[in-house]
C-alpha positions, 0 to 999 in steps of 0.5 A: 500500500502506498501512503500519500500525504497532502503534499504528494510525497509518497512515503512507502513507494520505494519499499518492496512488498514483504511476503508472508514467507519472509515474515515466517523466516524472521519468526524462525530466527527469533524462535531459534534464539530461544532453542526452538528449531522450527521453520515455515508454518511450524514456526507460526504454529509455535507462536499460536495460542489455543483458546477455549472452544477449539479456537486458535489465536494466530500470531499474525492475521492478513487479508488472506487469513481473515477468511470471508468473515468481513463480508458479514459485517454490513453497517451499524443499525442494519442486519446482521447487526455485527457492527452494532444494533444502533447506528452510532457508538457510545453506551448507557452507563448502568450501575448495579445496586443491591443494598437492602436498606431503602434509605441507604439505597436511595442515597447511593442511587442519587449519588450515582445519577448525579455523577455520570450513571445513566440507568439503574440495575436493581437487585430485588428480593432476598439478595437486595432491596425488598419490593416494599422499599422500591418506592423509597429507594427511587425517591427523587429519581427522574424516572423519565430520564433514568431507565430502571432494570429489575433483577428480582428472581421469583419476585419479578411479578411483584417488583414489576407491579410496584415499579409500574405503579410508581411510573403511573403515580409520578405521571411519567409519559408512557413513551418515556418509560424505558428499561426492563422488568427483568423476567427471566424464568430460565435464568432463575431456574439456572441460578436456584434450581427453582422453576420460574413463572412463565405466565408472569413473563407473558403477562408482563410482555403483554403489559409492556407491549400495550402500555409502555413501548420502550419498556422490555419485559424479559432479560436473557441473562447469560451470567448464570452460565458464565458464572458456572464456568461456560466458555464464550461459545457456551455462554452465547449458545445458552443465551441463544437457546434461552432467547429461542425458548422465550420467542416460542413462549411469547409467540404461542401466547399471541405476540408476533415474532417482531414484538416478541424480539422487542421484549428481550434484552440480553445480558453478557459477561465482559472479561479482561480478554478484550478481543474475546469480549469484542468478538463475543458481543459482535458474534451474539448480534450476528447469531441473534439476527440469524435466529430472527431471520429464520423466525420471520422477523422483519428485516426492516427496523430494529426488531432483529437487533439484539439489545445488549447489557454487558457486565464486567465478569464476576468470575475474574474478580479476586478477593486478594489484592482486590485493587487489581480488579480496577484494571480488569474491569477497565479492560473489560468495559473497554471491550464491551464498549468497543464490542457495541454493548448498549449498556455497560455495568462495571462491577466495583472492585470490591464486589466479591468482598461484600457490599461495595463502598462509596469509593468503589462505586465511584471508581466503577462509574468513573471507569465508563466516564473516562472511556467515553469522555476522555478516551472517546470510545463512543465517537466511532461505531464498531472501531474494531471492525475491519481488524483481520483478527477481530473479524476472524475471531467473530466468525469462528466464535459464532460458528462454535456458539451455533454448534453448542446452540444446536446441541441444546436444541437437539436435547429438547431446548434450554429447559430440557438441557437445564433439567436433564443436567446436560448443560451443567455437565458441559459447563462443568467439563469446560471449567475443569479444563480451565481449572487445570490451567489456573492451577498450573498458572498457564492462566495467570491471576495477577496478585493471586497466582502471580506476584501475590502480596502476603503482607497486604492489609485485608479489605473488609466490607459489609456482607451482601444481603441474602442467603448463600446460593443453593441449588441450580448451577454452581458459581465458580471463581478463577481464584477459588483454589488459591483463595482456599490455600490463602485462607488456610494460611490466614487461619494458621497465622491467627492461631500461632502468630506466623505463616507457614514458611519455606526456606529458599536455599539459593546456591551460587551467585545472584546470576545463578539463582535469582530467576529461580528464587524469584519464581519459587517465591512467587509460587509459594506465596500464591498458597500463603507460604512465606519464603525466607531468604538467607542474606548469605548464599548457602552451600552444603556446609552452611545450609543447616544453620541457615535453615535453622534460623529461617523457622521453616519446615520445608526448603527449596533449592534455587540455582542453575542446572550446572550448580544443581549437578555439583551441589544439589544432592549434598545440600538436600541431604544437609537440609534433611539432616537439619530437619527439613520435612520436604525439599523441593528443587526449582527447575525441570525434573531430573535425577536428584534422588535426595530431592522430594519434588520439583517446581517448574513452569507449568507444574500443578502449583495448587497440588504442590502448595496443598501438599506443603500445607498438609505436610506442615500441619496447616488445617484445611 
């Protein structure tokens, strides 16, 4: 391509076009320096990354490798809506509220609306605000300006009636009412195991259609599946199956397919994998447009455009070093906005610790404000459109999601797949594979499995209202295994005044041991085991005294392979003679018979750490 600025100077005309093969040869040279002797396509494969759902992220995309996906894109606001359900960019800043005290909820709601939030997502019932407190919580809110979205579970009918009463009492014009009443019987069953009320959902849809054209009755909430361990394709497939079930329910009740589609809003998780989030939201609109087309929805107008509410992923949030969650949610919100979500909820960084405080809510709402007002992400519709990677990923993800959707349909639809256990089994299998990556730190969690901070001051929050979840699909979290290990360490600290310790036996010069000593220290701290470094380099003659000074029960040798050959066996024997109950070696497994175990990149850190705590007598 020739670049020609206004002055007519051709900037690239004299440069010959490079070929894909020439780039591969450059890759070969880089890999050769790291000890990998591969060439051609194998060199490119070596830099590829396997994703869930059988997808692969290649290290480079070009017009030739992008495939035909770009032809699916079209224009924002037109079928198949890949580039957006609306003609312009930007999003509704939607804040979640789960306080049970109506007065406190009202204070938090007004503070949000006065400082950048544009719509409200209210949790009603045992896990949030009582239905009777809805009026007080919304006192002073201009309901014609701030859309309200309800999340009331089994109390959806009562909460919806209360909200409708408020609209009428406050004289809000029927055409000004916007938001969603949040009926989601299948989502409620997925979360609780209790059968939802289909008839209530139908009644609310008829009400909205008759009296409030801008209000939606149903929410297709994919978060229960995401929180049960679903991959991106499974989350999309489950949402499609749920949406189709609601289409059948509403059309059988007499609504047209166009009207039924307009009664639904879809809720998806946005993760810190920004490209996957962008592709997922684009693929979701493409898939739903296909469903709408098959069901005879009019191609003119917006009936087939999927209305999307993106929520930063609860699964990715951590309880340790929770301030890092601010970074995760920022990237997730960016991905959601670029992906074309109509509304975005940034969960506060302390979401997993209990009720968020005012500071956490302020940071959450300001995240969207910065992305919109300072980063200007809303200026351009579908800014990722045309990226060879994003277009390819959108198409491949849509294909994988459609395959999973078809599996659910063959099983009898979403209701049957949920009740038979098929859906739960598929999600559990996906999560087990992901747990292995987390345990081996192939999927790192900053502040938890990587670069943990044992001396951090715990962040404490008021417990969230409501009973613990029972029944339904499980809720998983990326940090759950490491959190269990850290909790054991915390209990040990509270009981005896010190954390369990490991002695880092650093052999040789700093150049020989620093990399592996750092690696070992991070790994052990991920499980709440405090590494103890002796200020002096140890050898077989000094290690016993150094180990005794450390107060540790286990030790880990850290050095180069060459020094291991010379000293590992002798030092390991000395450590055991000094009372070490277990001796590890940081590095690739070898034939060091006096070493009990090895830690290395890709080892099962969770199993190693659990065994260490067991050996030290730290209660589970």
